N, C-alpha and C positions, 0 to 999 in steps of 0.2 A: 513515519509521517506524523506531522504535528496535529494535534487536535485541540479544540478550543471549546470553552463554555462561554455563554453570554448572559448578560443581565441588563435589564432596562429599569432605569430610575426616573421618576417624575418629580419635578420641583415646581410647585406653584409660586408664582411671583406676586403674592398678595400681602407681603409684609416688607417693611423697610430693610430687614436684615437678610432677605431671602438669598441674595448673591453670596453673602458671607457664609450662610449655612450650606449652600450648595458647594462652595469651595471646601469647606470643612469636611463634608461627606465624601467628595471626590478624593481629597487627600487621604482620608481613612481607607477608602477602597484601593488607592494606589499603593498604600503600604502593604497590602496583602496580595498584590500581583494584578489587580485590575487595570486596564488601560482603556481610556475614552477613545472610541472610534468614530463617533458621530454625536452631534447635538442638533436637536430640532427645536426651534423657538417659535413661539406664536405671540404676536403682538395683539391679536385679536382678543379683546376682552381680558387682557393681561393673564392669559391661561398659564403661561410659564414655559418651562423647558423640559424636554424629554432627552435623556442622556443614554446612549447605547454603549456598553462596556464589553470587553472580552478579556480572557486570560487563557493562557495555555494550560491544558489539563496534564496531570502527571501520568495518566493511564494510556497516553498515545504511544503507539509502538513506532520505532524508528526503523524504516525499511530501506535506509540508505538513499532516500531520495533527496538529492542535494540541489533541488531547483532554487 
């Protein structure tokens, strides 16, 4: 069975380069196996974005479950 670990990142949108910085951070995470599964954005008071990531762990045992 596959197992996963998760990480949550927050990106405030209070600077002009915020989206560029967000992309760079996600590119870095992607290079080490993290995958974006969801993004939550808030337009209210320019709070920013919350990004939810996951990656498969290497300690998951394979029990032949081919679903």
